[in-house]
C-alpha positions as a Markdown table, in Angstrom:
| # | Residue | x | y | z |
|---|---|---|---|---|
| 1 | Met | -5.9 | 13.0 | -18.0 |
| 2 | Lys | -7.2 | 15.2 | -15.2 |
| 3 | Arg | -5.0 | 16.4 | -12.3 |
| 4 | Leu | -5.9 | 17.4 | -8.8 |
| 5 | Ala | -3.7 | 19.3 | -6.3 |
| 6 | His | -4.4 | 18.4 | -2.7 |
| 7 | Leu | -3.0 | 20.3 | 0.3 |
| 8 | Ser | -4.2 | 21.1 | 3.8 |
| 9 | Asp | -3.3 | 22.5 | 7.2 |
| 10 | Ser | -1.7 | 25.8 | 6.2 |
| 11 | His | -2.1 | 27.4 | 9.6 |
| 12 | Phe | -1.5 | 31.0 | 8.5 |
| 13 | Asp | -0.4 | 32.4 | 11.9 |
| 14 | Glu | 1.3 | 35.8 | 12.4 |
| 15 | Arg | 2.7 | 34.4 | 15.7 |
| 16 | Gly | 4.2 | 31.4 | 14.1 |
| 17 | Arg | 6.7 | 32.0 | 11.2 |
| 18 | Leu | 4.2 | 33.6 | 8.9 |
| 19 | Asp | 6.9 | 34.4 | 6.3 |
| 20 | Asp | 7.9 | 30.7 | 6.2 |
| 21 | Val | 4.2 | 29.7 | 5.5 |
| 22 | Arg | 3.9 | 32.3 | 2.8 |
| 23 | Ala | 7.1 | 31.1 | 1.1 |
| 24 | Val | 6.1 | 27.4 | 0.9 |
| 25 | His | 2.6 | 28.4 | -0.4 |
| 26 | Gly | 4.3 | 30.4 | -3.1 |
| 27 | Ala | 6.4 | 27.3 | -4.0 |
| 28 | Phe | 3.2 | 25.3 | -4.1 |
| 29 | Ile | 1.6 | 27.6 | -6.6 |
| 30 | Arg | 4.6 | 27.4 | -8.8 |
| 31 | Gln | 4.7 | 23.6 | -8.6 |
| 32 | Ala | 0.9 | 23.3 | -9.3 |
| 33 | Ala | 1.3 | 25.5 | -12.3 |
| 34 | Glu | 4.1 | 23.3 | -13.6 |
| 35 | Ala | 2.0 | 20.2 | -13.1 |
| 36 | Lys | -0.9 | 21.8 | -15.0 |
| 37 | Val | -3.5 | 20.8 | -12.4 |
| 38 | Asp | -7.2 | 21.2 | -13.1 |
| 39 | Leu | -8.4 | 21.8 | -9.6 |
| 40 | Ile | -6.8 | 22.7 | -6.2 |
| 41 | Val | -8.5 | 21.5 | -3.0 |
| 42 | His | -7.6 | 22.7 | 0.5 |
| 43 | Ala | -8.8 | 20.2 | 3.2 |
| 44 | Gly | -9.0 | 22.7 | 6.1 |
| 45 | Asp | -7.1 | 24.6 | 8.8 |
| 46 | Leu | -6.2 | 27.5 | 6.7 |
| 47 | Tyr | -5.8 | 29.4 | 10.0 |
| 48 | Glu | -4.4 | 28.6 | 13.4 |
| 49 | Arg | -7.2 | 30.4 | 15.3 |
| 50 | Arg | -9.7 | 33.3 | 14.8 |
| 51 | Ser | -8.0 | 35.1 | 11.9 |
| 52 | Thr | -6.3 | 38.5 | 12.2 |
| 53 | Pro | -6.2 | 41.1 | 9.3 |
| 54 | Leu | -2.6 | 40.2 | 8.6 |
| 55 | Glu | -3.4 | 36.5 | 8.4 |
| 56 | Arg | -6.4 | 37.1 | 6.2 |
| 57 | Leu | -4.3 | 39.1 | 3.8 |
| 58 | Ala | -1.7 | 36.3 | 3.6 |
| 59 | Ala | -4.5 | 33.7 | 3.0 |
| 60 | Val | -6.2 | 35.9 | 0.3 |
| 61 | Asp | -2.9 | 36.4 | -1.5 |
| 62 | Phe | -2.4 | 32.6 | -1.6 |
| 63 | Leu | -5.9 | 31.8 | -2.8 |
| 64 | Ile | -5.8 | 34.5 | -5.5 |
| 65 | Gly | -2.4 | 33.2 | -6.6 |
| 66 | Ala | -3.7 | 29.6 | -6.6 |
| 67 | Ala | -6.8 | 30.6 | -8.5 |
| 68 | Thr | -4.6 | 31.8 | -11.4 |
| 69 | Val | -3.5 | 28.2 | -11.8 |
| 70 | Ala | -6.8 | 26.4 | -11.3 |
| 71 | Pro | -10.2 | 26.7 | -9.5 |
| 72 | Val | -9.8 | 26.4 | -5.7 |
| 73 | Phe | -12.1 | 24.6 | -3.3 |
| 74 | Val | -11.6 | 25.1 | 0.5 |
| 75 | Val | -13.4 | 23.4 | 3.5 |
| 76 | Lys | -13.5 | 24.4 | 7.1 |
| 77 | Gly | -11.1 | 22.7 | 9.6 |
| 78 | Asn | -11.2 | 22.4 | 13.4 |
| 79 | His | -8.9 | 25.5 | 13.8 |
| 80 | Asp | -10.9 | 27.6 | 11.4 |
| 81 | Gln | -13.5 | 29.7 | 13.1 |
| 82 | Ser | -17.1 | 30.3 | 11.9 |
| 83 | Arg | -17.4 | 32.7 | 9.0 |
| 84 | Asp | -13.6 | 32.9 | 8.5 |
| 85 | Ile | -13.8 | 30.5 | 5.6 |
| 86 | Glu | -17.0 | 31.7 | 4.0 |
| 87 | Leu | -15.4 | 35.1 | 3.6 |
| 88 | Phe | -13.4 | 33.8 | 0.7 |
| 89 | Asn | -16.5 | 33.5 | -1.4 |
| 90 | Thr | -16.5 | 37.3 | -1.6 |
| 91 | Ile | -13.2 | 37.3 | -3.4 |
| 92 | His | -13.7 | 38.4 | -7.0 |
| 93 | Ala | -11.2 | 36.1 | -8.7 |
| 94 | His | -13.2 | 35.2 | -11.8 |
| 95 | Asn | -15.5 | 33.0 | -9.7 |
| 96 | Arg | -12.7 | 30.5 | -9.2 |
| 97 | Ile | -12.7 | 30.2 | -5.4 |
| 98 | Ala | -15.4 | 28.2 | -3.5 |
| 99 | Ala | -15.2 | 28.0 | 0.3 |
| 100 | Val | -17.7 | 26.0 | 2.4 |
| 101 | Glu | -18.3 | 25.3 | 6.1 |
| 102 | Leu | -21.1 | 22.8 | 5.8 |
| 103 | Val | -21.6 | 19.4 | 4.2 |
| 104 | Glu | -22.4 | 20.4 | 0.6 |
| 105 | Trp | -21.4 | 20.4 | -3.0 |
| 106 | Gly | -18.9 | 22.9 | -4.4 |
| 107 | Arg | -19.7 | 24.7 | -7.6 |
| 108 | Leu | -20.4 | 22.0 | -10.1 |
| 109 | Gly | -17.9 | 21.6 | -12.9 |
| 110 | Leu | -14.8 | 22.9 | -11.1 |
| 111 | Gly | -12.2 | 21.7 | -13.5 |
| 112 | Gly | -14.3 | 18.7 | -14.5 |
| 113 | Phe | -14.6 | 17.7 | -10.8 |
| 114 | Ala | -17.5 | 17.7 | -8.4 |
| 115 | Pro | -15.9 | 18.4 | -5.0 |
| 116 | Ile | -18.0 | 17.5 | -2.0 |
| 117 | Ala | -17.2 | 19.0 | 1.4 |
| 118 | Leu | -17.2 | 17.2 | 4.7 |
| 119 | Pro | -15.9 | 19.8 | 7.1 |
| 120 | Trp | -14.8 | 19.1 | 10.7 |
| 121 | Phe | -17.4 | 18.1 | 13.2 |
| 122 | Asp | -16.8 | 16.5 | 16.6 |
| 123 | Lys | -18.6 | 14.9 | 19.6 |
| 124 | Ala | -18.2 | 18.1 | 21.7 |
| 125 | His | -20.3 | 20.2 | 19.3 |
| 126 | Leu | -22.9 | 17.5 | 19.1 |
| 127 | Ala | -23.0 | 17.1 | 22.9 |
| 128 | Gly | -23.7 | 20.8 | 23.2 |
| 129 | Thr | -27.0 | 20.3 | 21.2 |
| 130 | Leu | -28.1 | 17.3 | 23.3 |
| 131 | Gly | -28.2 | 18.9 | 26.7 |
| 132 | Pro | -26.2 | 18.3 | 30.0 |
| 133 | Glu | -28.4 | 15.3 | 31.1 |
| 134 | Val | -27.3 | 13.1 | 28.2 |
| 135 | Asp | -24.7 | 10.5 | 29.1 |
| 136 | Ala | -21.5 | 9.7 | 27.2 |
| 137 | Glu | -22.8 | 6.5 | 25.6 |
| 138 | Thr | -25.9 | 8.3 | 24.2 |
| 139 | Thr | -23.6 | 11.0 | 22.9 |
| 140 | Arg | -21.4 | 8.4 | 21.2 |
| 141 | Gln | -24.3 | 6.7 | 19.6 |
| 142 | Ala | -25.7 | 10.1 | 18.4 |
| 143 | Ala | -22.3 | 10.9 | 16.8 |
| 144 | Ile | -22.3 | 7.6 | 15.0 |
| 145 | Val | -25.8 | 8.3 | 13.6 |
| 146 | Ala | -24.9 | 11.8 | 12.6 |
| 147 | Ala | -21.8 | 10.6 | 10.8 |
| 148 | Glu | -23.7 | 7.8 | 9.0 |
| 149 | Ser | -26.3 | 10.4 | 8.0 |
| 150 | Met | -23.7 | 12.6 | 6.5 |
| 151 | Leu | -22.1 | 9.8 | 4.6 |
| 152 | Ser | -25.5 | 8.8 | 3.2 |
| 153 | Gly | -26.0 | 12.3 | 2.0 |
| 154 | Ile | -22.6 | 12.2 | 0.3 |
| 155 | Arg | -23.5 | 9.0 | -1.5 |
| 156 | Ala | -26.5 | 10.8 | -3.0 |
| 157 | Met | -24.3 | 13.7 | -4.1 |
| 158 | Thr | -21.8 | 11.3 | -5.6 |
| 159 | His | -24.4 | 9.6 | -7.6 |
| 160 | Gln | -25.7 | 12.9 | -9.0 |
| 161 | Ala | -22.2 | 14.0 | -9.9 |
| 162 | Gln | -21.6 | 10.8 | -11.8 |
| 163 | Gln | -24.9 | 11.3 | -13.7 |
| 164 | Asp | -23.6 | 14.7 | -14.7 |
| 165 | Gly | -20.4 | 13.3 | -16.1 |
| 166 | Leu | -18.2 | 14.8 | -13.3 |
| 167 | Ile | -15.5 | 13.3 | -11.2 |
| 168 | Pro | -16.8 | 13.1 | -7.5 |
| 169 | Ile | -14.2 | 13.7 | -4.9 |
| 170 | Leu | -14.6 | 14.2 | -1.1 |
| 171 | Val | -12.7 | 17.0 | 0.6 |
| 172 | Ser | -12.8 | 16.5 | 4.3 |
| 173 | His | -11.2 | 17.7 | 7.5 |
| 174 | Ala | -11.6 | 14.6 | 9.6 |
| 175 | Leu | -10.0 | 12.0 | 11.8 |
| 176 | Val | -9.4 | 8.7 | 10.1 |
| 177 | Ala | -9.1 | 5.7 | 12.5 |
| 178 | Gly | -5.5 | 4.5 | 12.8 |
| 179 | Ser | -3.9 | 7.7 | 11.5 |
| 180 | Glu | -0.5 | 8.7 | 13.0 |
| 181 | Val | 0.9 | 12.1 | 14.0 |
| 182 | Ser | 4.4 | 13.2 | 13.2 |
| 183 | Thr | 5.9 | 11.7 | 16.4 |
| 184 | Gly | 4.4 | 8.2 | 15.6 |
| 185 | Gln | 1.5 | 8.1 | 18.0 |
| 186 | Thr | -1.8 | 6.9 | 16.8 |
| 187 | Leu | -4.7 | 9.2 | 17.4 |
| 188 | Ile | -7.6 | 7.5 | 19.3 |
| 189 | Gly | -10.9 | 8.9 | 20.7 |
| 190 | Ile | -10.4 | 12.5 | 19.5 |
| 191 | Gly | -13.5 | 13.7 | 17.7 |
| 192 | Val | -15.5 | 11.4 | 15.4 |
| 193 | Glu | -13.4 | 8.8 | 13.6 |
| 194 | Phe | -14.1 | 7.5 | 10.1 |
| 195 | Ser | -12.7 | 4.4 | 8.6 |
| 196 | Pro | -11.0 | 4.8 | 5.1 |
| 197 | Asn | -13.4 | 2.2 | 3.7 |
| 198 | Ala | -16.4 | 4.0 | 5.0 |
| 199 | Leu | -15.2 | 7.3 | 3.3 |
| 200 | Leu | -14.5 | 5.6 | 0.0 |
| 201 | Glu | -17.7 | 3.6 | 0.0 |
| 202 | Thr | -19.6 | 6.9 | -0.6 |
| 203 | Gly | -18.6 | 6.3 | -4.2 |
| 204 | Val | -16.1 | 9.1 | -4.7 |
| 205 | Glu | -13.0 | 8.5 | -6.7 |
| 206 | Tyr | -10.7 | 10.2 | -4.2 |
| 207 | Val | -10.8 | 11.4 | -0.5 |
| 208 | Ala | -8.6 | 14.5 | 0.1 |
| 209 | Leu | -8.1 | 14.7 | 3.9 |
| 210 | Gly | -6.8 | 17.3 | 6.3 |
| 211 | His | -6.2 | 17.5 | 10.0 |
| 212 | Val | -3.2 | 15.2 | 10.6 |
| 213 | His | 0.1 | 17.0 | 9.6 |
| 214 | Lys | 1.9 | 13.8 | 8.6 |
| 215 | Thr | 1.2 | 12.6 | 5.1 |
| 216 | Gln | -0.2 | 9.1 | 4.8 |
| 217 | Glu | -2.5 | 7.1 | 2.6 |
| 218 | Trp | -4.9 | 4.1 | 2.5 |
| 219 | Leu | -6.5 | 1.9 | -0.1 |
| 220 | Gly | -3.9 | 2.4 | -2.8 |
| 221 | Gly | -3.7 | 6.2 | -2.3 |
| 222 | Arg | -7.4 | 6.8 | -2.9 |
| 223 | Val | -7.8 | 8.0 | 0.7 |
| 224 | Cys | -5.0 | 10.4 | 1.8 |
| 225 | Tyr | -3.8 | 13.0 | 4.2 |
| 226 | Ser | -1.6 | 15.5 | 2.3 |
| 227 | Gly | 0.1 | 16.5 | 5.5 |
| 228 | Ser | 1.0 | 20.2 | 6.2 |
| 229 | Pro | 3.0 | 22.2 | 3.7 |
| 230 | Ala | 5.2 | 23.7 | 6.5 |
| 231 | Arg | 6.5 | 22.6 | 9.9 |
| 232 | His | 4.3 | 23.9 | 12.7 |
| 233 | Asn | 6.0 | 22.4 | 15.8 |
| 234 | Phe | 9.3 | 20.8 | 16.8 |
| 235 | Gly | 8.0 | 17.3 | 16.5 |
| 236 | Glu | 7.4 | 17.5 | 12.7 |
| 237 | Met | 10.6 | 16.0 | 11.3 |
| 238 | Glu | 9.1 | 14.5 | 8.2 |
| 239 | Glu | 9.2 | 15.9 | 4.7 |
| 240 | Lys | 6.5 | 18.4 | 3.9 |
| 241 | Gly | 4.5 | 18.9 | 0.7 |
| 242 | Trp | 1.3 | 18.3 | -1.2 |
| 243 | Arg | -0.4 | 15.5 | -3.3 |
| 244 | Leu | -0.7 | 15.4 | -7.0 |
| 245 | Val | -3.6 | 13.1 | -7.9 |
| 246 | Glu | -4.3 | 11.9 | -11.5 |
| 247 | Phe | -7.4 | 10.5 | -13.1 |
| 248 | Asp | -7.9 | 9.0 | -16.6 |
| 249 | Asp | -10.2 | 10.4 | -19.2 |
| 250 | Ala | -13.0 | 8.3 | -17.8 |
| 251 | Gly | -12.6 | 10.0 | -14.5 |
| 252 | Arg | -11.1 | 6.9 | -12.7 |
| 253 | Phe | -8.3 | 7.3 | -10.2 |
| 254 | Val | -4.9 | 6.5 | -11.6 |
| 255 | Ser | -2.1 | 7.7 | -9.2 |
| 256 | Asn | -1.3 | 9.8 | -6.1 |
| 257 | Thr | 2.2 | 11.3 | -5.8 |
| 258 | Phe | 3.8 | 13.2 | -2.9 |
| 259 | Met | 5.3 | 16.5 | -4.0 |
| 260 | Pro | 7.9 | 17.9 | -1.6 |
| 261 | Leu | 7.9 | 21.6 | -0.6 |
| 262 | Pro | 11.0 | 23.6 | 0.6 |
| 263 | Ala | 9.9 | 23.7 | 4.3 |
| 264 | Arg | 12.4 | 25.0 | 6.7 |
| 265 | Glu | 14.9 | 22.4 | 8.0 |
| 266 | Met | 14.3 | 20.9 | 11.5 |
| 267 | Arg | 17.3 | 19.9 | 13.7 |
| 268 | His | 17.2 | 18.0 | 17.0 |
| 269 | Ile | 20.3 | 18.2 | 19.2 |
| 270 | Asp | 20.8 | 16.0 | 22.2 |
| 271 | Leu | 23.4 | 17.0 | 24.9 |
| 272 | Asp | 24.6 | 15.0 | 27.9 |
| 273 | Phe | 25.1 | 16.9 | 31.1 |
| 274 | Arg | 24.9 | 14.1 | 33.6 |
| 275 | Thr | 28.3 | 14.8 | 35.2 |
| 276 | Ala | 29.9 | 17.9 | 36.6 |
| 277 | Asp | 32.6 | 17.7 | 33.8 |
| 278 | Asp | 29.9 | 17.7 | 31.2 |
| 279 | Val | 28.4 | 20.9 | 32.6 |
| 280 | Leu | 31.7 | 22.7 | 32.9 |
| 281 | Gln | 32.3 | 22.4 | 29.1 |
| 282 | Ile | 29.4 | 24.8 | 28.5 |
| 283 | Asp | 31.7 | 27.7 | 29.5 |
| 284 | Leu | 34.7 | 26.5 | 27.6 |
| 285 | Ser | 35.7 | 28.7 | 24.7 |
| 286 | Gly | 35.3 | 27.0 | 21.4 |
| 287 | Trp | 32.7 | 24.6 | 22.6 |
| 288 | Ser | 29.8 | 24.6 | 20.2 |
| 289 | Pro | 27.5 | 21.7 | 19.4 |
| 290 | Phe | 25.4 | 23.8 | 17.0 |
| 291 | Ser | 27.4 | 23.5 | 13.7 |
| 292 | Gly | 25.1 | 23.1 | 10.7 |
| 293 | Cys | 22.1 | 24.8 | 12.3 |
| 294 | Lys | 22.1 | 27.9 | 10.1 |
| 295 | Gly | 18.5 | 28.7 | 9.1 |
| 296 | Ala | 17.1 | 25.7 | 10.8 |
| 297 | Leu | 14.4 | 25.2 | 13.5 |
| 298 | Val | 16.5 | 23.8 | 16.4 |
| 299 | Arg | 15.3 | 21.8 | 19.4 |
| 300 | Val | 18.0 | 21.3 | 22.1 |
| 301 | Arg | 17.3 | 18.6 | 24.5 |
| 302 | Tyr | 19.8 | 18.1 | 27.4 |
| 303 | Tyr | 19.9 | 15.2 | 29.8 |
| 304 | Thr | 21.0 | 15.9 | 33.4 |
| 305 | Thr | 20.4 | 15.0 | 37.0 |
| 306 | Ala | 18.4 | 16.8 | 39.6 |
| 307 | Glu | 21.6 | 17.8 | 41.4 |
| 308 | Leu | 23.2 | 19.3 | 38.3 |
| 309 | Leu | 20.1 | 21.0 | 36.9 |
| 310 | Pro | 20.6 | 24.4 | 38.8 |
| 311 | Met | 24.1 | 24.6 | 37.3 |
| 312 | Ile | 22.9 | 24.7 | 33.7 |
| 313 | Asp | 22.0 | 28.0 | 32.1 |
| 314 | Arg | 19.4 | 27.4 | 29.4 |
| 315 | Ala | 19.9 | 30.9 | 28.1 |
| 316 | Ile | 23.5 | 30.1 | 27.2 |
| 317 | Leu | 22.3 | 27.1 | 25.1 |
| 318 | Glu | 19.7 | 29.2 | 23.4 |
| 319 | Lys | 22.1 | 32.0 | 22.6 |
| 320 | Gly | 24.6 | 29.5 | 21.3 |
| 321 | Ala | 22.2 | 28.1 | 18.8 |
| 322 | Leu | 21.0 | 31.5 | 17.7 |
| 323 | Ala | 24.6 | 32.6 | 17.3 |
| 324 | Ala | 25.2 | 29.6 | 15.0 |
| 325 | Gly | 22.4 | 30.9 | 12.8 |
| 326 | Ala | 19.3 | 29.0 | 14.0 |
| 327 | Ala | 16.0 | 30.6 | 13.0 |
| 328 | Glu | 14.3 | 29.5 | 16.1 |
| 329 | Val | 15.3 | 27.5 | 19.2 |
| 330 | Gln | 13.5 | 25.5 | 21.8 |
| 331 | Val | 15.5 | 24.2 | 24.8 |
| 332 | Glu | 14.2 | 21.3 | 27.0 |
| 333 | Ala | 15.6 | 19.6 | 30.0 |
| 334 | Val | 15.3 | 15.8 | 30.7 |
| 335 | Val | 16.0 | 15.2 | 34.3 |
| 336 | Glu | 16.8 | 11.8 | 35.6 |
| 337 | Pro | 15.0 | 10.9 | 38.8 |
| 338 | Ala | 17.1 | 10.7 | 41.9 |
| 339 | Val | 17.7 | 7.1 | 43.0 |
| 340 | Arg | 16.9 | 6.7 | 46.7 |
| 341 | Gln | 19.4 | 4.3 | 48.2 |
| 342 | Arg | 17.9 | 1.9 | 50.7 |
| 343 | Ala | 19.9 | 2.0 | 54.0 |
| 344 | Arg | 20.4 | -1.5 | 55.1 |
| 345 | Ser | 23.4 | -2.7 | 57.2 |
| 346 | Ala | 24.7 | -6.2 | 57.0 |
| 347 | Glu | 23.1 | -6.9 | 60.3 |
| 348 | Thr | 19.7 | -5.7 | 59.1 |
| 349 | Ala | 20.0 | -8.0 | 56.0 |
| 350 | Ala | 20.9 | -10.9 | 58.2 |
| 351 | Ala | 18.1 | -10.4 | 60.7 |
| 352 | Ile | 15.4 | -13.0 | 60.7 |
| 353 | Thr | 12.6 | -12.1 | 63.1 |
| 354 | Pro | 10.7 | -8.8 | 63.0 |
| 355 | Ala | 12.2 | -7.9 | 66.5 |
| 356 | Glu | 15.7 | -8.5 | 65.2 |
| 357 | Lys | 15.1 | -6.5 | 62.0 |
| 358 | Leu | 13.7 | -3.6 | 64.1 |
| 359 | Thr | 16.6 | -3.6 | 66.5 |
| 360 | Ser | 19.3 | -3.8 | 63.8 |
| 361 | Tyr | 17.5 | -1.0 | 61.8 |
| 362 | Leu | 17.5 | 1.4 | 64.8 |
| 363 | Glu | 21.2 | 0.7 | 65.4 |
| 364 | Ala | 22.1 | 1.2 | 61.8 |
| 365 | Lys | 20.3 | 4.5 | 61.6 |
| 366 | Arg | 21.5 | 5.5 | 65.0 |
| 367 | Ile | 18.0 | 6.3 | 66.1 |
| 368 | Glu | 17.5 | 7.0 | 69.8 |
| 369 | Ala | 14.2 | 5.5 | 70.9 |
| 370 | Asp | 12.5 | 3.5 | 73.7 |
| 371 | Arg | 13.2 | 0.1 | 72.1 |
| 372 | Asp | 11.3 | -1.8 | 74.8 |
| 373 | Arg | 8.2 | 0.2 | 74.1 |
| 374 | Leu | 8.6 | -0.3 | 70.3 |
| 375 | Leu | 9.2 | -4.0 | 70.7 |
| 376 | Ala | 6.1 | -4.3 | 72.9 |
| 377 | Lys | 4.1 | -2.4 | 70.2 |
| 378 | Leu | 5.5 | -4.7 | 67.6 |
| 379 | Asp | 4.3 | -7.8 | 69.5 |
| 380 | Thr | 0.8 | -6.2 | 69.8 |
| 381 | Leu | 0.7 | -5.5 | 66.1 |
| 382 | Arg | 1.8 | -9.1 | 65.3 |
| 383 | Ala | -0.9 | -10.5 | 67.6 |
């Protein structure tokens, strides 16, 4: 039995709870060791943006720790900048870390696997090579041709891996058609989309995906997003973790299991401030809607009207959540649109002809005007 550990979208970011990210990656290393995995693959977005020295140190600590458990294979994601990933090939960790930014093989024989990289590529980068005179449809067709060409190359790599007695797997930072983000929306038209069938038809036994932070799978678990190991924004309420994938002695896919990680808890709190009495309770001693928020990431969303909005001090809500022990707070207002009342008197409603409606409207609104001139104008317009 061979075992593969699949994770992605670490987003080591010193401006975004770096200690939390380090902690869950430490937990991952311990879990992968307990599972006795033969290979660890990371499907892209190790960083949030161009890496800083502190972020590189955090990522290197993780990779060296992971390499003590099993060989590690990393591909470039859309957030990873050029050369930031290739730098990991210079780590002297007993030649157990391979990091690639192009469509290519990893080192053959990593834990009995032949990992094949399909890093992120999108229509924007392709359009930049075609020139400004090329229209959108030509760019779309060129992207399809480029994607098909890459998949064709992967089929050849897969065939060679099978000939060498290795288990071919595809590690890709890509957008799969129909995939959902944490808030439930389906991603459409962003980058180049692949179908799960097209990826699996390259002949690989498993497709380890990165890019979407919500774990999800297709085709019996053989094509899968591991999801992110930590929560990176306030919309990510789902459980976080990684995927443990098993293969039999013949190298055939057997199972795919989600393994939870201790990501920081996320709490959403909705408050109703649509009346003056609701707003006044903010200043009452003992009022606190933030019980149970200790250590959590808290999003406070309050509903109010345009008239009452200036009366609400967002800072008080934020301080209240922090005082209750929240690790981080985001406060949002949802303002109901003002309802414009239509001024119509009973006489206006009962009026039949345009002249009657105009006269009754002027009287109801108490508008001083030259009615004879307006009625004459109305007759002209009607004519």
